[in-house]
C-alpha positions in Angstrom: -4.3 8.1 -2.2 -7.9 7.9 -1.0 -7.3 4.0 -0.4 -4.7 5.0 2.3 -5.1 6.6 5.7 -2.3 9.3 6.3 -1.0 8.9 9.7 2.0 11.5 9.6 3.8 13.9 7.4 7.3 14.8 8.3 9.5 17.6 6.8 12.9 16.4 6.9 14.6 19.2 4.9 15.3 17.8 1.5 12.8 15.0 2.1 9.2 14.8 2.8 8.1 11.5 4.4 4.6 10.5 4.4 3.6 7.5 6.8 0.3 5.9 5.7 -1.7 2.7 6.2 -4.3 0.8 4.4 -8.0 1.2 5.5 -9.6 -1.6 7.6 -12.2 -2.6 4.9 -12.5 -6.2 3.8 -10.5 -7.3 0.7 -11.4 -10.1 -1.7 -9.0 -13.0 -1.9 -7.1 -12.9 -5.2 -7.7 -16.5 -5.9 -11.4 -17.2 -4.7 -12.8 -13.7 -4.4 -14.2 -14.1 -0.9 -14.0 -10.9 1.1 -11.8 -10.9 4.3 -10.8 -8.4 7.0 -8.9 -11.2 9.1 -5.4 -9.9 9.7 -2.5 -12.4 9.7 0.2 -9.8 10.0 1.6 -6.6 8.5 4.1 -5.6 5.7 5.9 -2.4 5.2 6.6 -0.8 1.8 8.4 2.3 1.0 7.9 4.0 -2.3 8.9 7.3 -4.1 6.2 9.7 -5.0 5.9 12.8 -7.1 8.3 15.6 -5.8 6.9 18.7 -3.9 8.6 22.0 -4.2 11.8 20.3 -5.6 11.9 17.9 -2.7 11.8 14.1 -2.6 8.6 12.5 -1.3 8.8 9.0 0.3 5.6 7.3 1.3 6.0 4.6 3.8 2.9 2.4 3.7 1.8 -0.4 6.3 -0.1 -3.2 4.2 -2.0 -5.8 5.9 -1.4 -9.6 5.3 -4.9 -11.2 5.4 -5.9 -14.7 5.7 -8.4 -16.2 3.4 -11.5 -17.6 5.2 -12.1 -20.4 2.7 -10.7 -23.7 4.0 -10.1 -25.3 0.5 -8.6 -22.1 -1.0 -5.0 -22.5 -2.4 -4.1 -19.0 -1.2 -4.1 -19.2 2.6 -2.6 -15.7 3.1 -2.1 -12.6 0.8 -0.9 -9.1 0.9 -3.5 -6.5 0.1 -2.7 -4.3 -3.0 -3.5 -0.6 -3.3 -4.3 -0.2 -7.1 -3.3 3.1 -8.5 -1.0 3.9 -5.6 1.3 1.0 -4.7 1.4 -1.7 -7.4 3.1 -5.1 -6.9 7.0 -4.8 -6.9 7.0 -1.1 -7.6 9.4 1.3 -5.9 7.4 4.4 -7.2 3.8 5.5 -6.8 1.7 5.1 -9.9 1.6 8.9 -10.3 5.4 9.1 -10.3 5.7 6.2 -12.8 3.2 8.0 -15.2 5.1 11.2 -15.1 8.6 9.5 -15.8 6.9 7.9 -18.7 
């Protein structure tokens, strides 16, 4: 999870909730490849992670919605992805998906 900044870890009894956000580094546009850090908005994702001590772990991640700086690019805005942690459309982290097989 090195691509994330952990902001809080809360023990809720049978659940451990991790609150995180992405780093402020520039991200390449998925269409034209131009790096950008211009934030258009934010998007929240909740994914399950590997259990700890028999308790469920849920990671709440705040992802940035970025604006492509290239005027002719067909992708004007896009959500940043966190490969290896939160993949597109997943409800589980990649670590948990690998363990479940």
